[in-house]
Backbone bond lengths (Angstrom), bond angles and torsions (degrees), N, CA, C in turn:
res aa  C-N    CA-C-N  psi(-1)  N-CA   C-N-CA  omega(-1)  CA-C   N-CA-C  phi
1 X - - - 1.452 - - 1.529 111.32 -
2 X 1.334 116.39 -53.32 1.455 119.97 179.98 1.522 109.38 -98.30
3 X 1.344 116.92 149.45 1.458 118.96 178.00 1.521 110.62 -68.77
4 X 1.314 117.08 165.30 1.455 121.72 176.35 1.528 108.35 -66.71
5 X 1.323 116.83 117.39 1.464 120.20 -176.96 1.524 112.38 -96.07
6 X 1.326 117.74 13.61 1.460 121.66 176.09 1.524 108.89 -86.64
7 X 1.312 116.04 64.84 1.449 121.66 -176.85 1.525 110.39 -103.17
8 X 1.285 115.51 167.61 1.455 123.06 179.64 1.522 110.10 -66.91
9 X 1.316 116.97 135.27 1.461 122.03 175.37 1.522 108.24 -102.17
10 X 1.324 116.36 119.44 1.460 121.02 -179.48 1.525 109.20 -73.30
11 X 1.331 116.74 131.13 1.458 119.70 176.63 1.529 109.83 -94.64
12 X 1.316 115.86 178.59 1.465 120.85 -174.87 1.535 111.67 -63.21
13 X 1.332 117.05 -40.74 1.467 120.37 179.32 1.525 111.72 -60.46
14 X 1.322 116.14 -44.77 1.463 120.56 -179.85 1.532 110.49 -66.46
15 X 1.329 117.19 -39.31 1.464 120.71 176.66 1.525 110.16 -59.71
16 X 1.328 116.45 -45.77 1.465 121.08 179.19 1.528 110.06 -60.46
17 X 1.333 117.25 -45.56 1.463 121.45 179.64 1.527 111.82 -59.45
18 X 1.334 116.25 -45.92 1.466 120.78 -178.19 1.531 111.56 -65.51
19 X 1.329 116.53 -45.66 1.468 120.24 -179.20 1.529 110.25 -65.91
20 X 1.324 117.68 -42.21 1.474 121.16 179.08 1.527 110.69 -59.84
21 X 1.306 116.31 -39.75 1.465 121.06 179.51 1.536 110.66 -64.81
22 X 1.342 116.62 -42.09 1.466 120.98 -178.07 1.527 111.85 -68.80
23 X 1.324 116.74 -44.14 1.471 119.65 -176.41 1.532 113.16 -90.09
24 X 1.336 116.14 -2.46 1.461 122.53 178.20 1.529 112.52 56.65
25 X 1.321 114.30 48.93 1.467 122.08 175.62 1.532 107.46 -123.21
26 X 1.312 116.00 167.07 1.463 119.47 179.23 1.528 109.58 -69.41
27 X 1.321 115.43 156.19 1.460 119.45 178.12 1.530 110.83 -65.56
28 X 1.325 117.40 -32.11 1.467 120.52 178.60 1.527 111.00 -66.00
29 X 1.340 117.59 -44.53 1.471 121.03 177.84 1.522 110.79 -64.41
30 X 1.326 115.95 -42.14 1.464 120.53 -179.92 1.523 110.58 -65.47
31 X 1.327 116.85 -39.97 1.469 120.92 178.32 1.524 110.49 -61.46
32 X 1.338 117.05 -40.11 1.469 120.84 178.11 1.527 111.09 -61.67
33 X 1.327 117.02 -42.72 1.463 121.60 -179.09 1.535 110.21 -66.55
34 X 1.322 117.20 -45.60 1.466 120.55 -179.25 1.524 110.50 -65.49
35 X 1.333 117.24 -40.46 1.463 120.88 177.02 1.528 110.88 -62.12
36 X 1.334 116.94 -41.31 1.464 121.06 177.85 1.527 110.58 -63.69
37 X 1.326 117.21 -42.51 1.466 121.40 178.18 1.524 110.88 -60.04
38 X 1.320 116.96 -46.25 1.468 121.32 179.03 1.524 110.39 -61.09
39 X 1.327 117.07 -44.06 1.473 120.45 179.52 1.524 112.09 -62.98
40 X 1.330 116.95 -42.38 1.469 120.42 179.00 1.526 109.87 -62.37
41 X 1.323 117.14 -45.18 1.472 120.23 179.24 1.522 110.18 -61.82
42 X 1.339 117.83 -47.23 1.464 121.12 -178.61 1.528 112.80 -60.37
43 X 1.314 116.87 -41.24 1.465 119.50 -176.04 1.526 113.45 -83.91
44 X 1.320 117.50 -28.97 1.461 120.60 -177.05 1.516 112.16 -84.24
45 X 1.318 117.64 -39.26 1.467 121.37 -173.08 1.528 112.03 -63.42
46 X 1.313 117.94 -21.05 1.463 121.21 177.81 1.526 110.48 -64.39
47 X 1.338 117.10 -34.04 1.460 121.81 -176.08 1.524 114.21 -101.37
48 X 1.325 117.17 -28.40 1.465 119.72 -177.64 1.524 110.02 -156.44
49 X 1.333 117.88 150.78 1.467 120.40 177.48 1.527 111.13 -66.37
50 X 1.322 115.65 153.35 1.459 121.85 177.75 1.517 107.53 -119.84
51 X 1.325 116.91 124.27 1.462 122.00 178.44 1.523 108.50 -112.81
52 X 1.336 115.85 118.08 1.463 120.68 178.61 1.525 107.39 -113.60
53 X 1.345 117.56 107.31 1.461 120.51 -179.29 1.530 111.27 -54.68
54 X 1.313 115.87 137.26 1.454 121.19 -179.70 1.518 113.70 86.84
55 X 1.329 117.23 -10.36 1.467 121.55 178.45 1.523 109.79 -120.83
56 X 1.322 116.55 -65.33 1.457 119.47 179.92 1.509 112.31 156.15
57 X 1.326 114.91 -164.02 1.459 121.63 -175.29 1.527 109.66 -118.67
58 X 1.330 115.63 129.24 1.453 122.79 175.11 1.520 107.29 -102.81
59 X 1.326 117.25 133.64 1.459 120.25 179.52 1.529 110.16 -154.14
60 X 1.308 114.99 173.54 1.461 122.11 176.70 1.514 106.75 -121.31
61 X 1.333 116.27 138.69 1.458 118.93 176.91 1.518 109.24 -132.23
62 X 1.319 115.36 154.05 1.455 121.04 178.99 1.526 109.29 -82.77
63 X 1.313 115.94 134.48 1.473 121.06 175.60 1.514 107.98 -112.38
64 X 1.290 115.12 126.26 1.454 120.79 -178.02 1.526 110.15 -73.62
65 X 1.316 116.51 140.07 1.454 121.60 177.47 1.523 110.94 -67.67
66 X 1.319 116.25 164.46 1.464 120.73 179.82 1.517 109.40 -155.59
67 X 1.318 114.56 167.62 1.456 121.97 178.14 1.520 107.42 -108.32
68 X 1.337 116.65 133.90 1.460 121.43 -178.69 1.524 109.69 -140.10
69 X 1.309 116.12 174.82 1.461 120.51 176.27 1.524 109.72 -90.22
70 X 1.325 115.44 151.72 1.455 120.85 177.24 1.527 109.69 -66.79
71 X 1.325 118.36 130.34 1.461 119.61 178.07 1.536 112.03 -69.41
72 X 1.335 117.29 -17.22 1.466 120.94 -178.57 1.523 111.99 -86.06
73 X 1.337 117.11 -46.94 1.468 120.00 -177.17 1.521 111.85 -97.41
74 X 1.331 116.70 -27.53 1.455 120.36 -178.19 1.517 113.21 79.75
75 X 1.303 117.36 -8.83 1.472 120.23 -176.94 1.521 113.07 -117.14
76 X 1.310 117.30 -46.52 1.461 121.03 -175.97 1.522 110.53 -63.81
77 X 1.336 116.06 133.36 1.454 119.60 179.11 1.527 110.38 -84.95
78 X 1.320 115.23 141.47 1.464 122.54 178.29 1.519 107.54 -121.90
79 X 1.331 116.23 136.64 1.457 120.81 175.77 1.521 108.39 -98.72
80 X 1.313 115.90 119.05 1.465 121.81 176.60 1.533 106.28 -93.49
81 X 1.331 118.11 121.01 1.476 120.43 -175.12 1.526 112.99 -73.19
82 X 1.345 115.45 164.28 1.465 121.04 171.93 1.526 107.92 -59.37
83 X 1.332 116.25 149.29 1.458 119.24 177.80 1.516 110.31 -156.97
84 X 1.313 115.47 168.54 1.459 121.71 173.89 1.525 108.13 -98.45
85 X 1.325 117.26 142.65 1.450 122.35 -179.43 1.527 109.77 -128.39
86 X 1.318 115.69 140.41 1.452 122.76 176.16 1.529 107.90 -75.38
87 X 1.322 117.34 138.17 1.454 121.42 -179.56 1.525 109.62 -132.20
88 X 1.328 115.58 137.41 1.457 121.07 174.59 1.519 107.77 -124.71
89 X 1.330 116.28 129.05 1.456 122.26 176.40 1.521 107.51 -118.03
90 X 1.340 117.96 114.11 1.460 119.67 -178.43 1.524 111.84 -67.73
91 X 1.337 116.57 154.01 1.461 121.02 178.27 1.532 109.30 -70.97
92 X 1.316 116.65 166.14 1.470 121.70 -177.85 1.521 112.64 -59.69
93 X 1.338 117.90 -37.17 1.467 120.81 -179.34 1.529 110.83 -62.27
94 X 1.315 117.38 -40.37 1.465 120.94 178.62 1.520 109.83 -69.18
95 X 1.335 116.98 -41.40 1.469 119.70 177.71 1.523 111.40 -60.58
96 X 1.330 116.17 -42.85 1.477 119.79 178.94 1.518 111.30 -63.48
97 X 1.326 116.69 -43.39 1.468 120.40 -179.76 1.533 110.80 -64.54
98 X 1.311 116.10 -40.29 1.461 121.08 179.83 1.524 111.36 -63.66
99 X 1.314 116.57 -38.93 1.472 121.34 -175.76 1.524 113.89 -100.08
100 X 1.326 117.44 12.20 1.464 120.68 179.79 1.511 110.52 -67.07
101 X 1.318 115.32 138.41 1.469 120.34 177.07 1.512 108.77 -79.74
102 X 1.315 114.64 137.28 1.474 119.01 -177.89 1.495 111.09 -101.69
């Protein structure tokens, strides 16, 4: 039903190499731009959502705490506190490409 999801995960170095090749800039310049983008997303998303057309929306949402069993003992209850969670919602074009029939 689902495709094999054991695919290669691109790391930051490979992303920098690929982008530098496309824009024909040095890897050092490209690394600076990508690092700046990551920093802007990290610092801005805490206060407001970020929508990047063609990519998606970055946001933070509140996750309610809950009580669960300890995975080690199976009996002892653990309280997981409320927390904030990072959320990414891909744009429609990415969703369509991901779910396209081959």
